[in-house]
C-alpha positions as a printed NumPy array, in Angstrom:
array([[  0.015,  -0.077,  -0.007],
       [  1.201,   3.4  ,  -0.846],
       [  1.357,   5.862,   1.951],
       [  1.21 ,   9.71 ,   1.001],
       [  4.043,  11.752,   1.421],
       [  4.132,  14.305,   4.513],
       [  3.993,  17.237,   1.806],
       [  0.903,  15.89 ,   0.178],
       [ -0.879,  15.481,   3.572],
       [ -0.103,  19.077,   4.237],
       [ -1.325,  20.268,   1.003],
       [ -4.549,  18.603,   1.225],
       [ -5.029,  19.672,   4.789],
       [ -4.383,  23.387,   3.652],
       [ -7.09 ,  23.088,   1.077],
       [ -9.888,  22.777,   3.421],
       [ -8.978,  25.894,   5.801],
       [-12.367,  27.865,   6.124],
       [-13.012,  31.252,   7.618],
       [-13.454,  31.023,  11.442],
       [-16.608,  33.026,  11.396],
       [-19.315,  34.314,   9.338],
       [-18.494,  37.873,  10.027],
       [-15.292,  37.365,   7.902],
       [-17.305,  37.435,   4.923],
       [-19.423,  40.331,   3.534],
       [-20.962,  41.426,   0.254],
       [-21.415,  44.779,  -1.287],
       [-23.555,  45.834,  -4.179],
       [-21.062,  47.74 ,  -6.552],
       [-23.351,  48.693,  -9.55 ],
       [-26.54 ,  47.551, -11.119],
       [-27.171,  47.453, -14.763],
       [-24.599,  45.167, -15.761],
       [-24.947,  42.171, -18.221],
       [-22.698,  39.496, -16.998],
       [-20.598,  40.662, -14.352],
       [-18.018,  37.892, -13.549],
       [-15.433,  39.76 , -11.269],
       [-15.148,  42.9  ,  -9.571],
       [-11.879,  44.508,  -7.753],
       [ -9.473,  47.437,  -7.329],
       [ -5.777,  48.067,  -7.32 ],
       [ -4.294,  49.112,  -4.068],
       [ -4.652,  52.785,  -3.208],
       [ -7.409,  53.253,  -5.908],
       [-10.838,  54.276,  -5.221],
       [-12.396,  52.97 ,  -8.609],
       [-13.799,  49.535,  -8.9  ],
       [-13.028,  47.616, -12.02 ],
       [-16.005,  45.098, -13.158],
       [-15.087,  42.233, -15.73 ],
       [-18.172,  41.836, -17.996],
       [-17.806,  38.001, -19.183],
       [-19.546,  38.141, -22.658],
       [-19.114,  41.807, -23.896],
       [-15.2  ,  41.686, -23.312],
       [-15.359,  44.925, -21.399],
       [-13.756,  45.86 , -18.17 ],
       [-16.01 ,  48.708, -16.773],
       [-14.892,  51.443, -14.147],
       [-17.478,  51.892, -11.235],
       [-17.225,  54.847,  -9.077],
       [-19.815,  55.656,  -6.244],
       [-22.159,  53.011,  -7.575],
       [-22.251,  54.095, -11.168],
       [-20.583,  52.991, -14.271],
       [-18.4  ,  55.864, -15.4  ],
       [-16.064,  54.461, -18.07 ],
       [-14.901,  51.388, -20.104],
       [-11.422,  50.71 , -18.973],
       [-10.594,  48.319, -21.711],
       [-12.787,  46.678, -24.586],
       [-11.205,  43.641, -26.033],
       [-13.849,  42.66 , -28.433],
       [-11.709,  43.16 , -31.339],
       [ -9.716,  40.065, -29.967],
       [-12.344,  37.631, -30.621],
       [-13.618,  37.01 , -27.218],
       [-15.863,  34.07 , -27.015],
       [-19.348,  34.795, -25.584],
       [-21.126,  31.609, -24.459],
       [-21.177,  29.175, -21.622],
       [-18.203,  29.249, -19.508],
       [-16.165,  31.214, -22.007],
       [-15.333,  34.793, -22.44 ],
       [-13.618,  37.313, -20.3  ],
       [-12.925,  35.513, -17.133],
       [-10.715,  37.504, -15.017],
       [ -8.61 ,  40.349, -14.234],
       [ -5.275,  41.012, -11.983],
       [ -3.644,  44.06 , -11.243],
       [  0.345,  44.079, -11.04 ],
       [  1.462,  44.964,  -7.512],
       [  2.989,  47.982,  -8.819],
       [ -0.116,  49.038, -10.919],
       [ -0.062,  52.469,  -9.466],
       [  3.53 ,  53.204, -10.925],
       [  3.613,  50.881, -14.027],
       [ -0.097,  50.582, -14.965],
       [  0.138,  46.957, -15.743],
       [ -2.6  ,  44.473, -15.525],
       [ -3.468,  41.142, -16.657],
       [ -6.638,  39.621, -18.417],
       [ -7.723,  35.995, -18.648],
       [-10.218,  35.279, -21.684],
       [-11.092,  32.643, -24.216],
       [-11.232,  33.306, -27.846],
       [-13.584,  32.228, -30.404],
       [-10.943,  30.491, -32.419]])
């Protein structure tokens, strides 16, 4: 019989760590009137909220509960718009405030 390595046991144990209390989790309405919002977040030290629209290929800028601009539109890249495909996520570089770098995860139609 094969016995799991200690590292595997530690990894499996860490996968099941849950918040200790319900007050650790909260929800907040960011904006309404969105079509298929999939992710919302903000870079450090930025008051704006960025919302990823899965099927339109847009990242929208929200301030004070209102959509104020389109940050980027990647529809020209052939973003798939069905099922579990489309614009799926966004991440800001840790130094976004100085270098302006961000990353998008999306699926293409081809």
